[in-house]
C-alpha angles and dihedrals in degrees: 000000000000113000129196128022098277094043090047093054091047091052092049090051092051092050092050092047091048092048092050092048091049092048093049092050092049090049090054092050092048092049092050091050090048091050092050093045110090124205118233091250092053091047091054091049092052092047090052090048092052092047091049091051091050092049091048092051091047092048093049090049092050091049091051093049092047091048091051091049093049090049090051091048092049092048092051092045094048091048092050091047090052092051091047092047092049090047091049091048092050092047091050092051092048090050092051091050091050092049092048092049089048091052092049090050092049091048091051092049091049092050091051091048092049091048090051092047094050091049093050110097089212090062107038113170095166136034120267111288094022125110123222120223129160099341093316137094121226130198120200111191100205110115091005105062138023116258115271142188120267095260092046091050090050090050091053091053091049091052088057095049094259142084140229105293118280108202108215105174143006093264090059090047090054092049092053092045090050090057091047091053089062089060112051090183090073103113088174139329127235113236132183097267125113144149094202093122095052125009112246094010104106115198133183119236090261090057096256119138116255091250093049097091105020137005095256133140135198116241128211092027114180140155094261094044108078104150129069130222131193120234127206093258092058096257125133123224132191110238136172110273088224092066119105125235148126121288143194127232127199131200139157116273 
């Protein structure tokens, strides 16, 4: 018990201060409990938020897994397509090579058959001493006739219903060169090509321009060289028509 005025006032002050402190502490506890206490509506909202978050995570995971699976499937499919394409390409190339080899073999067999047929006296497509090739007969004078000038060679061909050879494509050029290779003594071979009518304008025997059948030119062209000869490498050279040499005639079979 507080006695005296001063002591009484002091005691009252302590009581008030204690009561205020107690009240403040209780207020803090009540506020914290109120803050931690959720209303039903707030609890439902939180539950929905958590459910939505879980669904979002699950959906993102599913999308990631599906994406990985699709990537794997596409990779496997692309790899398989590459292998199939490579296999198809290889098979196609092998088939083309086989077909080419077969064609070459058939061509070789046909050439042998034609050579045999033209050499058989019972099946003569060309006169004696002439060679048959692709519906035409060819006469190569080397070893059969003396060398002649260009005009004399042309006259011989006319007498045998032909002309100095007119080379119309690369295959015919190869055929003539093949014959020339069998006779190393061929220095050159007269062909039906001249610019005697107009200097520099080279014409085949049939009147066609030199470039009409093949893209060829005549080398060593000069005013006094008006006749062309064929060399073993397939080149054409301008030569004096007065020179002597072998020649080649051509006629229909």
